[in-house]
C-alpha positions in Angstrom: 11.6 -2.6 11.4 8.5 -0.8 10.0 8.0 2.9 10.4 4.6 4.0 11.9 3.5 5.0 8.4 4.5 1.7 6.8 2.7 -0.2 9.7 -0.5 1.8 9.2 -0.5 1.0 5.5 0.2 -2.7 6.0 -2.4 -3.0 8.7 -5.0 -1.3 6.6 -4.3 -3.6 3.6 -4.1 -6.7 5.8 -7.5 -6.0 7.3 -9.1 -5.9 3.9 -7.3 -8.7 1.9 -8.1 -9.2 -1.8 -9.6 -5.7 -2.0 -8.0 -3.2 -4.4 -7.4 0.3 -3.4 -6.3 3.3 -5.5 -3.5 5.6 -4.2 -6.1 8.3 -3.5 -8.2 5.8 -1.5 -5.2 4.8 0.5 -4.1 8.4 1.2 -7.5 9.2 2.5 -8.3 6.0 4.4 -4.9 5.4 6.0 -3.6 9.0 6.5 -6.7 11.2 6.2 -5.2 13.2 3.3 -7.8 15.6 1.8 -8.4 14.7 -1.9 -7.2 18.0 -3.2 -3.7 17.5 -1.8 -3.4 13.7 -2.3 -0.2 12.8 -4.1 -0.2 9.2 -5.5 3.6 9.3 -5.6 3.6 9.2 -1.8 1.8 5.9 -1.8 4.2 4.4 -4.4 7.1 5.5 -2.2 5.6 3.8 0.9 4.6 0.7 -1.0 8.2 0.4 -2.3 9.7 0.8 1.1 7.2 -1.7 2.6 7.9 -4.3 -0.1 11.7 -3.9 0.5 11.1 -4.9 4.1 8.5 -7.7 3.9 8.8 -9.3 0.5 11.3 -12.2 -0.3 11.9 -10.6 -3.7 10.7 -7.0 -3.7 11.0 -6.9 -7.5 8.4 -9.7 -7.7 6.0 -9.0 -4.8 3.7 -11.8 -3.7 2.1 -10.0 -0.7 1.4 -6.4 -1.6 0.6 -6.6 -5.3 -0.1 -4.0 -7.9 -3.3 -4.5 -9.9 -2.7 -2.9 -13.2 -4.5 0.5 -13.7 -6.4 -0.1 -10.5 -4.3 0.1 -7.4 -2.8 -2.1 -4.7 -4.0 -5.0 -2.6 -2.9 -7.4 0.1 -2.9 -10.9 -1.4 -3.9 -13.7 1.0 -2.1 -16.9 0.6 
């Protein structure tokens, strides 16, 4: 079962597939965090938890992928 925070993140990414978002963009767009207090580690934590719940192999994600040095995206199949 997803937490409300995980659901909000997944919903946001799913409604904009193939688009890459930085951690700061996600913090602002999904949870309205002001830029000056945005902590990218928070996004990494939620992405990790979400992957553990929805990915077949969370160590090799196929749905929520990391784009090196850019951010995260929902990968359409």
